[in-house]
Residue, then its C-alpha position, 0 to 999 in steps of 0.5 A: m384235765k387233772n386226773f390225779t387228785y388223791r391225797t390219801l389212800t382212802e381217796l384213791r380207793r374211792g376213785v378206784e371203786k368209782l371207776g371200776a378199776r377192780h384189779v388195782r388193789l392197795e395195801s395200807d398197812v406199812v409193815k405189810v408193804q415192807e414185808a411184801l416188797g422186802r420179800p426175796v425172789q428166786v430167779g434161776t440161781v440168784r436169790t434177790g434180796n428183795s422184790m423191788a426192780i428198776h426197769p431198763m430206762e434209757g438215758c440217751d446219754g452214751r457217747l457216739d461209739g456206744a460207750p457210757d458217758e458221764l451221765t450214764y455213770r451217774r445214773y447207775e451210781r445212783f441205782g446201785r445205791g438205791g436199794a433195788k435188788l433187780i437193777w435192769f440195765e438199759a437197752t444196748a444195741v448189738v449192731q450199729e444200724g440197730r441203735a434208736n438214737t446216736r447216743q443209745l448204748w452199743i457194746t463192741r470189742e472196743n468199748v467193752g471195758d467201759f461196760a465193765r467199769i459201769h457194771d462194777l460201779i453198780l455192784r461196788t456202790h451197792r456193796e458200800e451201802y448194804g454190805r453185800d452185792d451177791d443178792v443183786l441181779i443186773p440183766i443187760q438188755l440187748t437189742h435191735s431197734g428195728r423200725y425206730s433205728v437211726p438213721k434208717r428205719i428197719i422194719a419187720y413187716n408192713n403195717p399200713l396204720i403204723a406206716r400212715k402214723f410215720n408217714m411212710p409208704d406202704d411199700y417200704p422194704a422190710i428186713t430180708d430173711d437173709e438179714l434175719d438169719r444173721l441176726p442171732d449171731a450179732f445177739l451172741e456176739g453182743a452177749k459174749l461181750a456182756y459176759a466179758a464185762g461182768f454181766r451174768a444175766l441177759d435180757l432179750k428185748v422183745t418190747h415196745g415195737y422194736l424189731l423182735s417185738e414187731l416180728l411177733g405181730a408179722k402175721t402178713r409177712p411172707g417167708r419163714y419169719g412171718g405168718s405162723l407163730e413158729n415163724r414169728t418166733r424163729v429168731i427168738k428161739e435161735i437167739f436162746d439156742r445160741w445163748k444157751a449153747e455158749f453159756g449154759s447155766r452160767v447166766t440168767y436168761c430174761s426178756r422184757m416183752s410187750v404182750f399187747d400191741g394195740v393200734p396207733y393213735v393220733t391227736d384228735p384235732e378238736t378234743k386234743r385226745g388221742v384216738p385210734l387210727p381207723f382199722g378193719t376187722p378182722y385185724p390182720h396185724g399185731y401181737g396180743v391183740s383180739p382180731e375182732n377188736p384190736l383195741e382189746d387184748d387177746l393173750s392166747e398167743p403171748k401165753q404160748v410164746i411164753a411157754m416156748m421161751k420157758e422151754w428155750g431157757l427163759q428164767l424171768l420175764n418183764v411184762s409190758l404193753g404197747c408202743p411209746y411211739y404210737n400209743p404211749h398211754i397204754g404202756r405209760p399211763f400218764e397225767k400230762p402229755d409231752e409236747g406235741n403228743y396227744e391227751p390220754p384218751e382214758h382215765p390213767l387208772f384204766g391203763v394202770d388196771r390193764h397192766f395189773r390185770i394182764a400181768g396178773e393173768l400171765q403170773n398166775t398161768f406161769p407161777d414158776l416164772p417170776m415176772v416183773g410188773t409195770g404201769y405203776s408210776w401214775l400211782q405216784r406215792f401210792s404205787i408202792n401199796a399197789g405193788a405190795a398188794n399185787i405181790a401178796d396176792g401172787n399177781i406178780r413177783f417184782f414190783g418195778l418202776g421206771r420213770n420214777v427212778l429218774s426222780y427217785p433212784d433211792y425209793a427201795r431204801d425209803v420203802m425198807r426204812h419207812g414203808e412209804l415214799e416221799e411225796l416231794r420226790v415222786c415222779k408226777t408223770l409230766t413226761y419231761c423225760t420222754f420229751l427230752m428222748r424225742q429231741k434230736d437237734h443236738p450237737l451229738g444228735q440226741f438230748p440226754s433224758g432225765c428228770p428236770p423237775f426233781d433233778k434240776l441241777v443236772y437236767g434243768p439247764i438240759m431241758k431249757e436248751a431242749r425247749e428252746t431248740y424245739r421252739k426254734a425248729s417249730k417256728k421254721e416249720 
């Protein structure tokens, strides 16, 4: 079913009103759009040149040793020239066993020079286009992929619904307390290497069901890393403590956090739509979920955690929702599912509205902590109108795009020049990029991810090859 039928802002407003998505507001004045999105933002000691951001979007195109490869350099050169002043560098593992795929970036002593070159490339190309680079912030997202690590899943705790989703035994062993004790040292080492490569902003990845994100929901885990909120945030605190002791005020401290886990969804065999796996109440798992109805958010714990992280040094928060592995419609409202996934169980505007409502509540609760908003891509060329309205209303400080920049890396330049986006270049949320991320039958163990419809010369042949291998594998099954 096609949901995006809006040809004008007026038609979109009517759709918003009809559905009751009251947190989706749209600024129609081109000058006001430019003023809002062109607004500088103070983040720590850095004053960014505008309020437009590029989210950390993995290309799954690094080398097997963790270093960036040709397509990685190409992507960040395009981002550097694109005009956004907050360029959030993608998930970079701090240990080999914490990589989400064989080609995920992984910073080491042996390849730190490659990271220095790609960091320099971003700044140099930005400087060539705009005459300066001191108003650009580039956080590097340091991560451990946890449950989604390869080749071995490393889980924070046993959630029977997630286990069922991925055909895992309920008694699958969780990471031990001793192993978690050693994790802050790995994040410190990764941060030192990132600093040596030139990065002056560090992001602790606490999102999308990866290890630190899953730990926040580990209410049933025994020991010193589960149960109480103090225990569930222990690793996060110790990492921030080590970073602060090492770098002091020389870096900007950031985090991308999922503040509402939700529950796993599966495909209904009759409707093909996503349906939640059956759950009992009170629901004993997850983070940011209502115990009485985990399909709904409860922000009481996320607010406590954000307050703690501010005390530990947090200066910039990127707000996200859900887990792309088990409820992708929550984090990335989409028009069409990638192959093998479910049809969205709700109108995507409801997902957009959820993003705006939650981010707005958090930003207004912590007005002195700049936050980056998510969930805009489904609005296509009208995303900037919503972002401008949210910034003008004080409901967010940065307007961020993720998938959209794979097709349109210079969206920010067009905003500042024209106050609107070019229809033919805007992502239509067809999720080809996600499909490519999920394909592993490749000589290097992972297909690179990009935008086949709008970056055809590079990713068209890659998509063709990925589909062919997918079909062959499906026939064998």
